[in-house]
N, C-alpha and C positions, 0 to 999 in steps of 0.2 A: 531382761524383757526386750523384745524387738522394738524398733522404731514404730511409732503409732501408725504411720502411713502403711508400713509393711504389714502390720498386724491386721489392718482392715483391707489390705490388698488394693490400695488406691494410690494414684500418683500425688506428688506434692502440690500440684495445681488443681487437684480434684475440686469439683463444685460441692456446695452443701448438699445438693440432691444426690450426688454420687456417694458422698460419705454416708448419708442416711440410708441409701439403698444397700451399701455394703454392710453396714451394721445390722440392718434388718435381717439380711440373709444369714449372717454369722451368729447373731444372738439366738435365733430360732434353732440353728443347727447345733449349738453347743450348750443350750440351756440344760441345767442339771436335772430338771424334772423329766426331760426327754432322754437324758443319759444317766439314769439313776445308778449310783455306785461308781461312776467313772470320774475319778479325781482329775484326770487330765482334761476332760471336757469342762469340768467346773473351773479349772485354772484358765482355760482358754476363754471361757465365758467372762471371767473377770477381766482378762486382758482386753478383749474387744470392747467391753463396757468402759474401761478406763480410757481407751483410745477414743471412743466416741464422745465421752464426757468432755475431753479436752478439745478435740477437733471440731465439735459441733458448736463450741463457744467461740465467737470471733476474737475476743480479747485473749483468751487462753491459747488459741491457735496461733495468734500473732506472736505471743511471747515464746511459744514452743518453737516456732520457725526461726525466731531470732537467736535464742540461746542453745538450741539443740536438745536432743532427747536426754542425754546424761545430766546436763546442767539443770534442765527443767525438772526431772524426777528427783534430783538431790535437793532442790530447793523446796520440794513439796508442792510444786505448782499443779501437778496432776497425779503424781504417784505412779508407781508401777503396780503390777498385779499383786505383789506382796503387801503393799499398803492399801489395797483396794479390796474390801471384804465383800462377801457374797451379798449381804443386805444392801450395800451401796449399789452393787451391780443389778440386783433385783429391782431396786427403786428406779433406776434409769430405764430398765426394761419396761416396768409398769407405766412410767411416764410416756415412754415412746409409743407403746401400744395402747395407751389409754386403759390399762388393765386394772382390775380389782383382784378378785380371787383367782380368776382364770380368764381366758380369752378365746374367742372363736376365730376361725380362719377368715371370716369377713372382716375382723379387726386387723388382721395381719395384712390383708391385700386390698385395702381400700373400702371396707364396708362402712359400718357406722349406722347412720340412719337408713331405714328401709322405706321404700315407697309403700303406700297403703295398697294392698293387693285388691281391695274392693273399690278403689277409686275409678272413675270413668276413664276409659282407655281409648285413645284415638285410633281410628281404623287405619289399615295399611294403605300406602300409596300404590297405585298401579301404573304399569307402563303398557302402552298400546303402540305397536309399530304400524305406520300407515304409509303406503306407497301411493304417490300421486303423479300425474302427468306434469311435464315441464310447463305447459300452458296454464294449468291450474295454479302452479307456484307463482307464475307471473301475474295472473289476474285476480287470484283469490277464488275460493270456492266453498260452498257448503257441502258437508259430507255427513252421511248417516252411518254410524258404526255400531257394532254390537260388542259390548264388553262383559266378560264373565267376571263377576265380583260377588263378595259376601254382602248380603243385605240383611237388615234387621228382620227377624221372624215376625210376621204379622199375626200369628196365632197367639204368641205369648208376649208380644210387644218387646222382644229382646231380653226378657228376664230369664229365659231358659226353663221356666217352671210351667207345668200344666196349669191352665187357667183355673183359679180357685184354690191353688196350693201355693206354697212358698218355700223358704229356705230355713234350715235349722243349724244350730251350732254343731261343728264337727266333733263327734265323740272321741276321736283319736287324739286330737291336739287341744281339745277343750276350747276351741274357738280362737286360739292364738295364731293358727296358720303355720306354725313352725314346731319342729321337734329338736330337742337338744340331746346329743349323744356324747357322753363323756368318755374320753380315751386317755386316762392318766391326767396329765396336766392340761391337755387340750380339750376344749368343749366345742364340738362341731355342731353348728346350728344349720339345719336344712329345712326346706319347705316340706310341709306335711304332704305325703303322697296321696292321702285319702281325699283331701279337699283342694289339692294343687296350690296350697299356700294361702287360700282365701279365708280359711277359718269357718266356712259355711258349706253345707252340702244341700243339694236340691232334693226335696222329699219325693216329688213326682216329676221327672223330666218331661218337657214338652214333646209330644209325639212327632211334631213336624221337624223341629231342629235338634231333637235328641239332647236337649239341655244346653246346647251351645249358644243359643240366643241369636244365631245368624244362620242363614241358609244361602246356598249358592244359587245365583240367578243371573239371567242375561236379558237385557232390555235394550231396544234401540236408543241411540243417543245422537242428536244432531249437533254438530260442531261447525264453527266457521274457521276456515283456514285463511289467514290474511295473506295478501299479496306480498311476495318477496321472500317467502320461506325457502330454505335450502336443505339439502340433505344434512341431517343431524340437528336441525331446528327442533325445539321442544315447545309444545303448546300445553300450558297448564290449565286444566279444567277443575276449579276448586269444588270440593265436596262430592266428586264423582268417582272416588276410589271406594274402598271397602267401608261398610258401615262401622261406626264405633261400637265398643263394648261397654255395657252398663251405662248407656246414655252418652258415651263419649262422642266427640266430633268425628265426622266421616273423613277419610283420607282424600287425597287429590288424585286425579288422573293425569298422567303425562303422556301426551301423544307425540311420538318421535317420528319425524318425517324422513322419508326417502324419496327423492325426486328423480323420476326417470330422465335419462339423457335425451336431449333434443337432437333431431337429425339436421338441424340448421345452425344452432348456436352452441358455442362452448362457453360455459360460465366460469368466471373467476370472481367470487364474491359478488359485487354489484355490477361489475363490468361484463359485457358480453363480447364474444369474438365470432365473426362470421367471415368465412372464406368465399370470395366472389370471383368466379372466373370471368375474364374479359378477353375479347379477341385481340389478336396481334395488332390489327389496324387501330383499334380504339386506344390501346396502350401507347402506340407510337404517336398518333395524331391527337389524342385527347378526346374527351366527349363525356356524355352523361350516361349513367347506367342506373337501373332500378335495383334497390336492395331492400330486403325484408327487415322490418323492425317489429318489436312486440306491440307497437302502437299502430302498425300498418305499413304500407309501402312508402319508401322515400327515395328520392333521387340523390345521387352523389356525383360530383364532378371529378373526372379522372384527368389529372394534368397530363399534357403531352410528354412523352418520354418516360412514363411510369414503368418501373421495373417490376418483375414478378417478385412477390414477397413484400412489397411496399405496404405500409399500414396507414390507413386513413381513419379519422375519428369523427363520429357523430355524437356530439356532446348531449347528455341527458336522454339518450335513447337506450340505456342499458336496463338492468333489472331494478325494480323498485325496492326501497328500503322497507323492511318489515315494520319499522317504527315510524314510517311515513316521512322520513327525512330525505326527500328527493330521490333521484334515480342515478344510477351509474352511467357509464358511457358505452357506446357500441363501437367496437374497433373493426374495421373492414380490412381484411388482408387480401390484396389483389393477387390473383393467380393468372398470369398471362398464358393463354392457351395456344399451343402450337398447332396449327391446322394439320389435319390428316386427310388421307384419301383425296389428294388434289388431282384435278383433271389435267390433261396435257396443256390446255390453254392457260390454266392457272399457274402451272409450273413455269411456262415460258414467261408469263408476266412477272412471276417472282424472280426468275433469273435476271431479267432486264432490270428489275428494281434493285436487286442485290448488286448488280454490276455498277449501278449508279451511285452506290454509297461510298463515302469517303471516310478517312480516319476520324474526321470530326463527328460523323454520324455514329460510328462505332468506337467511341473513345475507350470504353472498357476493354474491348478486344485489343486495341492498339497498345494500351498500357500493359496489359498482361503479356503481349508478345514481346514487349521491350524487357520486362522483368525476366521472362524465360530466356531471352537471348543473353542477358547478363549472367544468368545462372549457368548456362551451358558453355560459356567461354572457358571455364576451367576444365572441360573434358577434352 
């Protein structure tokens, strides 16, 4: 007989779950009742059962790993397939699958207890995509939306039955909601198609909802969008999803935001960026300029000698937190504007001004010229 790990097709450091999963698959594959008359399958079934019986027990597995397969089987610790009869293998199989005389596929693949098909069922959640302006995201806004959803039928109060009538036991399944179909060893349990697994059928369906208990409807709904939302933000509106079934709780509505881009600000989480052009003269001499913020106009001081691309910060002038925890910052990127379309007089003045500049005034030009000179020495 092969090593137990090889028999189950798992590694020596396989977890208990991996061993269980391997045994589940092989035991079903080689069970004699599924392979009637196949002696080879019966022997294989006994082998995988013997391997599982040993490796699923921590103490036996530890001894098996310590002494090896041959020593362990000679000592009678787990036995090989020859010393492991069909009844022992069947007992392990029954214990594993919780079996009695037979088992259904729900037992093999995680079934067991089944939910009551007639219990109240919660309604489905809904998603609504809403696009709003940047300004609305900054200040908050009330919006009226229309959502298509399933609502409880007002004619039958959600029962699905015509008023004055009711439900009766399904004649096909006898009210159990399931049908058992035997195929040799396997007993397959499936929901009754006549009653959809509920065990009951409607005598006279409601003419409005056709027995479903719900109808599709659309009604206006007013919601408040808090300040600070961003693209991807979700607003949960409890109980505004689809109505529940058989008196179940209604689902929720999730409003997913998409915020249109601003033509003034660039947003990064709670911080905002605004690019502000300033004149050559202001950048050189310094001064104050007006900048927009979401709370109104503000003045910002431009230091003398400010270079294009410099960043200045206005603390607390960014986007608000949707949870009310303060605001981000507003970052101002200075763009020094080179004047165009100069008159003859302006050009003359600019030439005189440029001639008056020294290396101290244009330090970056001087430093670059020196680096370039050093680089070109090698040519």
